[in-house]
Structures are given as C-alpha cells and as structure tokens.
C-alpha positions in Angstrom: 96.6 114.9 81.1 93.3 114.3 79.4 90.0 114.8 81.1 89.7 111.0 81.4 93.1 110.9 83.1 91.9 113.5 85.6 88.7 111.5 86.3 90.7 108.3 86.8 93.3 109.8 89.1 90.7 111.8 90.9 88.5 108.7 91.6 91.5 106.6 92.6 92.7 109.4 95.0 89.3 109.9 96.5 88.8 106.2 97.1 92.2 105.9 98.6 91.7 108.7 101.0 88.3 107.5 102.1 89.4 103.8 102.5 92.5 104.8 104.4 90.4 106.9 106.8 88.0 104.0 107.4 89.9 100.7 107.2 93.3 101.1 105.4 94.3 99.7 102.0 93.9 102.9 100.0 97.0 102.1 97.9 95.0 99.4 96.1 93.0 102.2 94.5 95.5 105.0 94.0 98.5 103.1 92.6 96.6 101.3 89.9 95.0 104.6 88.9 98.4 106.1 88.3 99.3 103.1 86.2 96.0 103.2 84.3 96.8 106.7 82.9 100.0 105.5 81.4 102.7 106.5 84.0 105.8 104.3 84.1 105.7 102.0 87.1 108.4 103.7 89.1 107.0 107.2 88.5 103.5 105.9 89.3 104.7 104.5 92.7 106.7 107.6 93.5 103.9 109.9 92.6 101.4 107.8 94.6 103.7 108.0 97.7 103.9 111.8 97.4 100.1 112.1 97.0 99.4 110.1 100.1 102.1 111.7 102.2 100.0 114.5 103.7 97.6 111.9 105.0 100.4 110.1 106.9 101.4 113.4 108.5 97.9 114.3 109.7 97.5 110.8 111.0 100.6 111.1 113.1 99.6 114.5 114.4 96.2 113.2 115.5 98.0 110.7 117.9 100.4 113.2 119.5 99.1 112.7 123.0 99.5 109.0 122.9 103.0 109.4 121.6 104.2 111.6 124.4 105.3 108.6 126.6 107.4 107.1 123.8 110.2 109.8 123.6 113.0 107.4 124.3 111.5 104.7 122.1 110.9 106.9 119.1 114.5 108.0 118.6 116.0 104.6 117.6 112.8 103.5 115.9 112.7 106.8 114.0 116.3 106.3 112.9 115.5 102.7 111.7 112.5 104.1 109.8 114.5 106.9 108.2 117.3 104.6 107.1 114.9 101.8 105.9 112.7 104.3 104.0 115.7 105.8 102.3 117.1 102.4 101.3 113.7 101.3 100.0 113.3 104.4 97.9 116.7 104.1 96.4 116.1 100.4 95.7 112.9 101.4 93.8 114.8 103.9 91.7 117.7 101.4 91.1 115.3 98.6 90.1 113.9 100.6 87.1 110.6 100.2 85.4 111.1 96.8 83.8 112.1 95.0 87.1 109.5 96.9 89.2 106.8 96.1 86.7 107.6 92.4 87.0 107.3 92.6 90.8 104.0 94.5 90.8 101.7 91.4 90.8 103.8 89.7 93.5 103.8 92.8 95.7 100.0 93.4 95.2 99.4 89.7 96.0 101.5 89.9 99.2 99.8 93.1 100.3 96.3 91.6 99.6 97.1 88.5 101.7 98.4 90.7 104.5 95.3 92.8 104.5 92.9 89.8 104.2 94.5 87.8 107.1 95.5 90.7 109.3 92.8 89.8 112.0 94.1 86.2 112.2 97.7 87.5 112.2 96.9 89.8 115.1 95.2 87.0 117.0 98.1 84.6 116.4 100.6 87.2 117.6 98.8 87.6 120.9 99.0 83.9 121.5 102.7 83.7 120.6 103.7 86.6 122.8 101.1 87.9 125.2 102.3 91.2 126.4 101.5 92.9 129.7 99.1 95.8 129.6 100.8 99.1 129.0 100.3 101.8 131.7 99.3 105.0 130.1 101.2 107.3 132.4 104.6 105.4 132.4 107.5 106.3 130.2 108.3 103.6 127.7 111.8 102.3 127.3 114.1 102.5 124.3 113.2 99.1 122.9 115.6 96.4 121.7 118.1 96.0 118.8 115.9 93.2 117.4 112.9 95.5 117.4 114.9 98.2 115.7 116.2 95.7 113.0 112.6 94.5 112.3 111.5 98.1 111.9 114.4 98.6 109.5 113.2 95.7 107.3 109.6 96.9 107.4 110.7 100.4 106.4 112.7 99.1 103.5 109.6 97.4 102.2 107.5 100.5 102.8 110.0 102.7 101.0 110.1 100.3 98.0 106.3 99.7 97.6 104.2 100.7 100.6 101.0 98.7 100.2 100.5 96.6 103.4 103.3 98.4 105.2 101.0 99.5 108.0 99.8 95.9 108.6 103.4 94.6 108.7 104.4 97.4 111.1 101.5 96.8 113.5 102.4 93.1 113.5 106.1 93.9 114.3 105.1 96.3 117.1 102.8 93.6 118.6 105.7 91.1 118.5 107.8 93.7 120.2 105.5 93.6 123.2 103.0 96.4 122.6 99.5 95.5 123.6 97.4 98.7 123.5 95.8 98.9 120.0 95.6 102.7 120.1 99.3 103.0 121.1 100.2 100.6 118.3 98.2 102.6 115.8 99.8 105.8 117.1 103.4 104.4 116.7 102.5 103.0 113.2 101.2 106.4 112.0 104.2 108.3 113.2 106.8 105.8 111.9 104.9 105.6 108.6 105.1 109.4 108.3 108.9 109.2 108.8 109.2 106.6 106.1 106.9 108.5 103.7 108.8 111.7 104.4 112.2 110.4 103.5 111.0 108.4 100.5 109.1 111.4 99.2 112.2 113.5 99.6 114.2 110.9 97.7 111.7 110.7 94.9 111.5 114.5 94.5 115.3 114.9 94.4 115.6 112.1 91.8 112.9 113.8 89.7 110.7 110.6 89.7 107.4 112.4 90.5 104.8 113.5 87.9 103.5 116.6 89.5 100.4 117.2 87.5 99.1 113.7 88.3 100.3 114.0 91.9 98.6 117.3 92.7 95.2 116.1 91.4 95.5 113.0 93.6 96.6 115.1 96.7 93.4 117.2 96.3 91.0 114.3 95.8 92.7 112.1 98.4 92.3 114.9 101.0 88.6 115.2 100.1 88.2 111.4 100.3 89.9 111.3 103.7 87.5 114.0 105.0 84.5 112.1 103.6 85.7 108.8 104.9 86.3 110.1 108.4 82.7 111.4 108.5 81.3 108.1 107.1 83.5 105.8 109.2 80.7 105.3 111.8 78.0 104.6 109.1 79.9 102.1 106.9 80.2 98.6 108.3 83.9 97.6 108.5 83.5 94.0 107.3 81.9 95.0 104.0 84.6 97.6 103.3 87.3 95.1 104.1 85.7 92.6 101.6 85.6 95.3 99.0 89.3 96.1 99.5 90.3 92.5 99.4 88.2 91.9 96.2 89.9 94.9 94.5 93.3 93.7 95.6 92.7 90.2 94.4 91.3 91.4 91.0 94.3 93.7 90.5 96.7 90.9 91.4 95.2 88.5 88.9 95.1 91.3 86.2 98.8 92.2 86.6 99.8 88.6 86.7 98.0 88.1 83.4 99.5 91.3 82.0 103.0 90.3 83.1 102.9 86.7 82.1 100.6 87.0 79.1 
C-alpha cells in the first residue's frame, strides 16, 4: 500500500464507523474506498465485510438485555441468518469480479433508495400491519416459517453485498409483527452479526481478504465508531442522512457511468 492508499482507506473506514454509530449507511464510505485503492470488486467487498465485522459484534452485545426474552425466536432466525449469509457469501465468490462489478451500480442504487425512503417505508409498514405493543417481560414465541424465509432472503442479500441490509431487516421484522423500535434494532444487530460472522469466515477460508487494507480499516472504523457515538447527540440526524444519501447517489451515478461508459 502507498501512503495515499492508507489515507483513503483510513478516511473511508473512519467515516463508515462514525456514520454507522450515528445513523447507519457506513458501507457507502468504506466499500468505495476499498475500490478506489485498486482492489478487485470481490476482494474489496470481502475485505470491507471483515473490517466492519467487529462493529456488528459490539452492536449486538450492547443490546444483550433486550434480547433475553427472544431465546426461542432467535434459534430459527439465527439458523436462517447463518444459512442465508453463507449462501450470499458463496454467491459473491462464484459471481467473480466481472459480474459483481457490473452489479455494483445497481446494488448501490438499491441501497441508496432503501436508505432514502426508510422513514416512509417504516410508516407504510405500520399502516399495513399494526402490531400490538410488545410486553417487555413476556417471552417471545418462535416466530413463523414465513418470517424465517424472509430473513433467509434478507441474509442472502446481506452476505452478497450488505449495504442496506439493516434497513431491509428492520422492515421484515416490522412486517413480522414487532413494534418496539429498540427491540427491532436489537434483533437486527444480533442477526446482522450472525450474517457478518459466517460471511467473514467464508471469505477468510476462500482467501478473498486483503489483510493489509482490512487491518487499516478495522483500526480507523473503530476510532470512527467511538467518535460517532460521542458526537451522536450533537449532530442533527436529518443533515447526516442527507449527506449519506448524497454520497450514495453520487457513487451510484459514478459507477453507472464507469460501467456503461
């Protein structure tokens, strides 16, 4: 790596960690940084997943108290997440650089739209299926086969690309009848950690990770996450969301131009 590569990856990782800690959407910064330093698309995505993996684990740990009542529910949902994450990771490796590069602008565009319209999506879901308020002390059931299947599909997408996965998962959990936002976020964090863990293992075994680039991003993303958590109360959410949407839109246009040009 050149010094410029280190600066680019470091900046992308720091921004990703900070944005994930405040509003989500950090992949819009970290993944393009990996591409910008010349990594092949599949290696860039695999390395990005490994770099952001510790953050998913810490996010799940932070919600351990809220997750205590979901023991029966988490087993089938965890299995669906494990299988979907493994399938998505294997699909990425099988797709190869050329096919994945052609999909990048479409995936970025889809993720940007998800992020941009997530508030409207959430509001629409509440109208479609208003769920009864969840009682904090009660044990949650095991869920339904439909919910497990939807989680499997979301996990395949997460294992293949990842950007926007959290928004998709929160939407699917809301459709499944969850109402408490904190509980939805807790479930999302844990199931995302399962998906990241299995895809990271898959990528490492396949030798698809560039460790020098990944280690730099792990360090800076951790620092960015710490800074973002401290700044979360000072930065206005709407302005940060607009910045993430603007970055996602610009990257989508750029990669469409690069792919079609």
